[in-house]
N, CA, C and O atoms as a GROMACS GRO file, in nm:
protein
  320
    1MET      N    1   0.084  -0.118   0.000
    1MET     CA    2   0.000   0.000   0.000
    1MET      C    3   0.088   0.124   0.000
    1MET      O    4   0.194   0.126   0.063
    2GLY      N    5   0.045   0.227  -0.070
    2GLY     CA    6   0.120   0.349  -0.076
    2GLY      C    7   0.229   0.350  -0.181
    2GLY      O    8   0.312   0.440  -0.183
    3GLU      N    9   0.232   0.251  -0.268
    3GLU     CA   10   0.333   0.244  -0.372
    3GLU      C   11   0.268   0.273  -0.508
    3GLU      O   12   0.151   0.243  -0.528
    4PRO      N   13   0.345   0.333  -0.599
    4PRO     CA   14   0.289   0.356  -0.733
    4PRO      C   15   0.267   0.224  -0.806
    4PRO      O   16   0.330   0.124  -0.772
    5PRO      N   17   0.179   0.223  -0.905
    5PRO     CA   18   0.156   0.100  -0.979
    5PRO      C   19   0.282   0.054  -1.052
    5PRO      O   20   0.367   0.136  -1.086
    6ALA      N   21   0.294  -0.075  -1.075
    6ALA     CA   22   0.409  -0.131  -1.144
    6ALA      C   23   0.404  -0.104  -1.294
    6ALA      O   24   0.507  -0.099  -1.360
    7SER      N   25   0.284  -0.087  -1.348
    7SER     CA   26   0.271  -0.063  -1.491
    7SER      C   27   0.143   0.016  -1.518
    7SER      O   28   0.058   0.033  -1.431
    8ALA      N   29   0.132   0.062  -1.642
    8ALA     CA   30   0.014   0.135  -1.685
    8ALA      C   31  -0.014   0.101  -1.830
    8ALA      O   32   0.076   0.062  -1.904
    9LEU      N   33  -0.137   0.116  -1.869
    9LEU     CA   34  -0.177   0.092  -2.007
    9LEU      C   35  -0.216   0.226  -2.068
    9LEU      O   36  -0.304   0.295  -2.016
   10VAL      N   37  -0.150   0.264  -2.176
   10VAL     CA   38  -0.179   0.389  -2.245
   10VAL      C   39  -0.236   0.354  -2.382
   10VAL      O   40  -0.173   0.281  -2.459
   11LEU      N   41  -0.354   0.405  -2.411
   11LEU     CA   42  -0.420   0.374  -2.538
   11LEU      C   43  -0.430   0.499  -2.624
   11LEU      O   44  -0.450   0.609  -2.572
   12GLY      N   45  -0.416   0.484  -2.752
   12GLY     CA   46  -0.441   0.592  -2.847
   12GLY      C   47  -0.575   0.567  -2.914
   12GLY      O   48  -0.603   0.455  -2.959
   13ILE      N   49  -0.657   0.668  -2.921
   13ILE     CA   50  -0.792   0.652  -2.975
   13ILE      C   51  -0.801   0.720  -3.111
   13ILE      O   52  -0.774   0.839  -3.123
   14GLU      N   53  -0.840   0.646  -3.212
   14GLU     CA   54  -0.864   0.704  -3.343
   14GLU      C   55  -1.013   0.714  -3.371
   14GLU      O   56  -1.058   0.805  -3.441
   15GLU      N   57  -1.089   0.620  -3.318
   15GLU     CA   58  -1.232   0.617  -3.343
   15GLU      C   59  -1.300   0.558  -3.220
   15GLU      O   60  -1.247   0.466  -3.159
   16VAL      N   61  -1.416   0.611  -3.185
   16VAL     CA   62  -1.487   0.563  -3.066
   16VAL      C   63  -1.629   0.524  -3.105
   16VAL      O   64  -1.696   0.595  -3.180
   17TYR      N   65  -1.672   0.411  -3.054
   17TYR     CA   66  -1.808   0.364  -3.073
   17TYR      C   67  -1.872   0.350  -2.935
   17TYR      O   68  -1.892   0.238  -2.888
   18PRO      N   69  -1.906   0.460  -2.868
   18PRO     CA   70  -1.953   0.450  -2.730
   18PRO      C   71  -2.088   0.380  -2.717
   18PRO      O   72  -2.123   0.333  -2.608
   19HIS      N   73  -2.162   0.372  -2.822
   19HIS     CA   74  -2.294   0.311  -2.818
   19HIS      C   75  -2.289   0.159  -2.839
   19HIS      O   76  -2.390   0.090  -2.823
   20CYS      N   77  -2.175   0.108  -2.875
   20CYS     CA   78  -2.167  -0.030  -2.920
   20CYS      C   79  -2.064  -0.109  -2.840
   20CYS      O   80  -1.947  -0.070  -2.837
   21PRO      N   81  -2.102  -0.219  -2.775
   21PRO     CA   82  -2.006  -0.299  -2.700
   21PRO      C   83  -1.900  -0.365  -2.788
   21PRO      O   84  -1.798  -0.413  -2.738
   22LYS      N   85  -1.923  -0.368  -2.918
   22LYS     CA   86  -1.824  -0.427  -3.007
   22LYS      C   87  -1.706  -0.332  -3.031
   22LYS      O   88  -1.611  -0.368  -3.101
   23SER      N   89  -1.713  -0.212  -2.974
   23SER     CA   90  -1.607  -0.114  -2.999
   23SER      C   91  -1.470  -0.164  -2.954
   23SER      O   92  -1.370  -0.135  -3.018
   24LEU      N   93  -1.466  -0.237  -2.844
   24LEU     CA   94  -1.337  -0.290  -2.800
   24LEU      C   95  -1.281  -0.390  -2.899
   24LEU      O   96  -1.160  -0.394  -2.923
   25LEU      N   97  -1.368  -0.469  -2.957
   25LEU     CA   98  -1.322  -0.564  -3.059
   25LEU      C   99  -1.275  -0.490  -3.184
   25LEU      O  100  -1.172  -0.525  -3.242
   26ARG      N  101  -1.351  -0.389  -3.225
   26ARG     CA  102  -1.316  -0.314  -3.345
   26ARG      C  103  -1.189  -0.231  -3.327
   26ARG      O  104  -1.120  -0.202  -3.425
   27SER      N  105  -1.159  -0.193  -3.205
   27SER     CA  106  -1.046  -0.104  -3.179
   27SER      C  107  -0.910  -0.171  -3.197
   27SER      O  108  -0.809  -0.103  -3.216
   28ALA      N  109  -0.907  -0.302  -3.189
   28ALA     CA  110  -0.782  -0.379  -3.195
   28ALA      C  111  -0.693  -0.347  -3.075
   28ALA      O  112  -0.571  -0.367  -3.081
   29ALA      N  113  -0.752  -0.297  -2.966
   29ALA     CA  114  -0.675  -0.261  -2.846
   29ALA      C  115  -0.600  -0.380  -2.788
   29ALA      O  116  -0.500  -0.363  -2.719
   30TRP      N  117  -0.649  -0.500  -2.813
   30TRP     CA  118  -0.588  -0.620  -2.756
   30TRP      C  119  -0.495  -0.689  -2.854
   30TRP      O  120  -0.449  -0.801  -2.829
   31LYS      N  121  -0.466  -0.624  -2.967
   31LYS     CA  122  -0.380  -0.683  -3.069
   31LYS      C  123  -0.250  -0.602  -3.078
   31LYS      O  124  -0.244  -0.502  -3.149
   32PRO      N  125  -0.146  -0.646  -3.007
   32PRO     CA  126  -0.020  -0.569  -3.008
   32PRO      C  127   0.035  -0.544  -3.148
   32PRO      O  128   0.103  -0.443  -3.170
   33GLU      N  129   0.008  -0.630  -3.241
   33GLU     CA  130   0.060  -0.610  -3.377
   33GLU      C  131  -0.004  -0.488  -3.445
   33GLU      O  132   0.046  -0.440  -3.546
   34GLN      N  133  -0.116  -0.439  -3.389
   34GLN     CA  134  -0.184  -0.321  -3.444
   34GLN      C  135  -0.138  -0.191  -3.377
   34GLN      O  136  -0.172  -0.082  -3.423
   35TRP      N  137  -0.062  -0.202  -3.269
   35TRP     CA  138  -0.019  -0.084  -3.193
   35TRP      C  139   0.089  -0.008  -3.268
   35TRP      O  140   0.163  -0.064  -3.348
   36LEU      N  141   0.096   0.121  -3.242
   36LEU     CA  142   0.206   0.202  -3.294
   36LEU      C  143   0.335   0.160  -3.225
   36LEU      O  144   0.332   0.115  -3.111
   37PRO      N  145   0.448   0.174  -3.293
   37PRO     CA  146   0.576   0.147  -3.226
   37PRO      C  147   0.592   0.243  -3.107
   37PRO      O  148   0.539   0.354  -3.109
   38ALA      N  149   0.664   0.202  -3.006
   38ALA     CA  150   0.680   0.281  -2.884
   38ALA      C  151   0.732   0.422  -2.914
   38ALA      O  152   0.690   0.518  -2.850
   39ASP      N  153   0.823   0.434  -3.009
   39ASP     CA  154   0.879   0.567  -3.038
   39ASP      C  155   0.784   0.656  -3.117
   39ASP      O  156   0.814   0.774  -3.138
   40ALA      N  157   0.671   0.603  -3.162
   40ALA     CA  158   0.572   0.682  -3.235
   40ALA      C  159   0.454   0.723  -3.148
   40ALA      O  160   0.369   0.802  -3.191
   41ARG      N  161   0.448   0.672  -3.027
   41ARG     CA  162   0.337   0.704  -2.936
   41ARG      C  163   0.365   0.835  -2.862
   41ARG      O  164   0.476   0.855  -2.813
   42PRO      N  165   0.267   0.924  -2.855
   42PRO     CA  166   0.289   1.048  -2.781
   42PRO      C  167   0.288   1.022  -2.631
   42PRO      O  168   0.219   0.932  -2.582
   43ALA      N  169   0.363   1.103  -2.559
   43ALA     CA  170   0.362   1.096  -2.412
   43ALA      C  171   0.232   1.159  -2.363
   43ALA      O  172   0.171   1.239  -2.434
   44SER      N  173   0.190   1.123  -2.242
   44SER     CA  174   0.066   1.179  -2.188
   44SER      C  175   0.074   1.331  -2.181
   44SER      O  176  -0.027   1.399  -2.199
   45ALA      N  177   0.193   1.384  -2.154
   45ALA     CA  178   0.209   1.530  -2.145
   45ALA      C  179   0.188   1.597  -2.281
   45ALA      O  180   0.158   1.717  -2.287
   46GLU      N  181   0.204   1.522  -2.390
   46GLU     CA  182   0.180   1.577  -2.523
   46GLU      C  183   0.031   1.571  -2.558
   46GLU      O  184  -0.018   1.656  -2.632
   47VAL      N  185  -0.039   1.474  -2.504
   47VAL     CA  186  -0.180   1.455  -2.535
   47VAL      C  187  -0.269   1.550  -2.454
   47VAL      O  188  -0.369   1.600  -2.505
   48THR      N  189  -0.232   1.574  -2.330
   48THR     CA  190  -0.317   1.651  -2.240
   48THR      C  191  -0.354   1.790  -2.293
   48THR      O  192  -0.473   1.823  -2.294
   49PRO      N  193  -0.259   1.873  -2.337
   49PRO     CA  194  -0.300   2.006  -2.387
   49PRO      C  195  -0.395   1.997  -2.507
   49PRO      O  196  -0.486   2.079  -2.520
   50ALA      N  197  -0.374   1.900  -2.593
   50ALA     CA  198  -0.461   1.885  -2.709
   50ALA      C  199  -0.602   1.843  -2.666
   50ALA      O  200  -0.701   1.892  -2.720
   51GLN      N  201  -0.610   1.751  -2.571
   51GLN     CA  202  -0.741   1.706  -2.524
   51GLN      C  203  -0.816   1.816  -2.452
   51GLN      O  204  -0.937   1.831  -2.468
   52LEU      N  205  -0.743   1.893  -2.373
   52LEU     CA  206  -0.806   2.001  -2.297
   52LEU      C  207  -0.831   2.124  -2.382
   52LEU      O  208  -0.900   2.217  -2.340
   53ARG      N  209  -0.773   2.125  -2.502
   53ARG     CA  210  -0.783   2.240  -2.593
   53ARG      C  211  -0.736   2.368  -2.523
   53ARG      O  212  -0.802   2.471  -2.524
   54MET      N  213  -0.618   2.354  -2.462
   54MET     CA  214  -0.556   2.466  -2.390
   54MET      C  215  -0.418   2.490  -2.449
   54MET      O  216  -0.319   2.441  -2.395
   55PRO      N  217  -0.408   2.564  -2.559
   55PRO     CA  218  -0.278   2.583  -2.625
   55PRO      C  219  -0.176   2.654  -2.536
   55PRO      O  220  -0.056   2.640  -2.559
   56GLU      N  221  -0.222   2.729  -2.436
   56GLU     CA  222  -0.128   2.798  -2.348
   56GLU      C  223  -0.060   2.702  -2.249
   56GLU      O  224   0.041   2.738  -2.189
   57LEU      N  225  -0.115   2.584  -2.233
   57LEU     CA  226  -0.057   2.484  -2.143
   57LEU      C  227   0.062   2.418  -2.212
   57LEU      O  228   0.048   2.363  -2.322
   58THR      N  229   0.177   2.424  -2.149
   58THR     CA  230   0.297   2.368  -2.211
   58THR      C  231   0.319   2.223  -2.166
   58THR      O  232   0.267   2.180  -2.063
   59ILE      N  233   0.396   2.151  -2.244
   59ILE     CA  234   0.430   2.014  -2.210
   59ILE      C  235   0.506   2.013  -2.077
   59ILE      O  236   0.487   1.923  -1.995
   60THR      N  237   0.591   2.110  -2.057
   60THR     CA  238   0.666   2.120  -1.931
   60THR      C  239   0.570   2.137  -1.813
   60THR      O  240   0.590   2.075  -1.708
   61ASP      N  241   0.467   2.220  -1.829
   61ASP     CA  242   0.367   2.239  -1.722
   61ASP      C  243   0.298   2.107  -1.689
   61ASP      O  244   0.281   2.072  -1.572
   62VAL      N  245   0.260   2.034  -1.793
   62VAL     CA  246   0.188   1.907  -1.773
   62VAL      C  247   0.281   1.805  -1.708
   62VAL      O  248   0.240   1.734  -1.615
   63GLU      N  249   0.405   1.796  -1.755
   63GLU     CA  250   0.500   1.702  -1.695
   63GLU      C  251   0.520   1.731  -1.547
   63GLU      O  252   0.528   1.639  -1.466
   64GLN      N  253   0.529   1.858  -1.511
   64GLN     CA  254   0.547   1.895  -1.370
   64GLN      C  255   0.422   1.860  -1.289
   64GLN      O  256   0.433   1.808  -1.178
   65ALA      N  257   0.305   1.886  -1.344
   65ALA     CA  258   0.180   1.853  -1.276
   65ALA      C  259   0.168   1.701  -1.256
   65ALA      O  260   0.123   1.656  -1.150
   66GLU      N  261   0.207   1.623  -1.357
   66GLU     CA  262   0.203   1.477  -1.345
   66GLU      C  263   0.300   1.430  -1.236
   66GLU      O  264   0.265   1.345  -1.155
   67ALA      N  265   0.421   1.485  -1.235
   67ALA     CA  266   0.520   1.446  -1.135
   67ALA      C  267   0.472   1.481  -0.995
   67ALA      O  268   0.485   1.401  -0.903
   68ASP      N  269   0.416   1.602  -0.978
   68ASP     CA  270   0.364   1.643  -0.847
   68ASP      C  271   0.249   1.553  -0.803
   68ASP      O  272   0.240   1.514  -0.687
   69SER      N  273   0.162   1.520  -0.898
   69SER     CA  274   0.047   1.435  -0.866
   69SER      C  275   0.093   1.300  -0.814
   69SER      O  276   0.041   1.250  -0.714
   70LEU      N  277   0.190   1.240  -0.882
   70LEU     CA  278   0.242   1.110  -0.838
   70LEU      C  279   0.314   1.122  -0.704
   70LEU      O  280   0.300   1.036  -0.617
   71LYS      N  281   0.390   1.228  -0.688
   71LYS     CA  282   0.466   1.246  -0.565
   71LYS      C  283   0.372   1.255  -0.444
   71LYS      O  284   0.395   1.189  -0.343
   72TYR      N  285   0.270   1.335  -0.457
   72TYR     CA  286   0.180   1.356  -0.342
   72TYR      C  287   0.075   1.247  -0.328
   72TYR      O  288   0.025   1.224  -0.218
   73ARG      N  289   0.042   1.180  -0.435
   73ARG     CA  290  -0.057   1.072  -0.428
   73ARG      C  291  -0.005   0.956  -0.346
   73ARG      O  292  -0.080   0.893  -0.271
   74TYR      N  293   0.125   0.927  -0.360
   74TYR     CA  294   0.181   0.810  -0.295
   74TYR      C  295   0.271   0.845  -0.176
   74TYR      O  296   0.345   0.761  -0.125
   75GLU      N  297   0.263   0.969  -0.134
   75GLU     CA  298   0.343   1.010  -0.019
   75GLU      C  299   0.289   0.944   0.106
   75GLU      O  300   0.168   0.945   0.130
   76TRP      N  301   0.378   0.885   0.185
   76TRP     CA  302   0.335   0.819   0.307
   76TRP      C  303   0.305   0.923   0.411
   76TRP      O  304   0.382   1.017   0.430
   77ARG      N  305   0.194   0.907   0.479
   77ARG     CA  306   0.154   1.001   0.582
   77ARG      C  307   0.134   0.928   0.713
   77ARG      O  308   0.064   0.827   0.719
   78SER      N  309   0.196   0.978   0.815
   78SER     CA  310   0.185   0.918   0.947
   78SER      C  311   0.040   0.925   0.994
   78SER      O  312  -0.025   1.029   0.985
   79GLY      N  313  -0.009   0.813   1.046
   79GLY     CA  314  -0.144   0.810   1.100
   79GLY      C  315  -0.254   0.789   0.999
   79GLY      O  316  -0.371   0.791   1.036
   80SER      N  317  -0.221   0.767   0.870
   80SER     CA  318  -0.328   0.745   0.772
   80SER      C  319  -0.348   0.600   0.744
   80SER      O  320  -0.435   0.564   0.664
   0.00000   0.00000   0.00000
């Protein structure tokens, strides 16, 4: 308890079928041969400003916010 996760799954979305349960099958999310190569995948800090549509938000700002979030999320606190 209090440790960061050992791994994470990052997905890139090109098309969404929110109304249809077959969307996971259509997405090929479970087919590694369909994934982009690791060096072609954007970092979360690159995706966040685009998703939020906040051009003034820099990648450096997002990276710092992510680092702070992880630091304080898993910080051990006496008595908790």
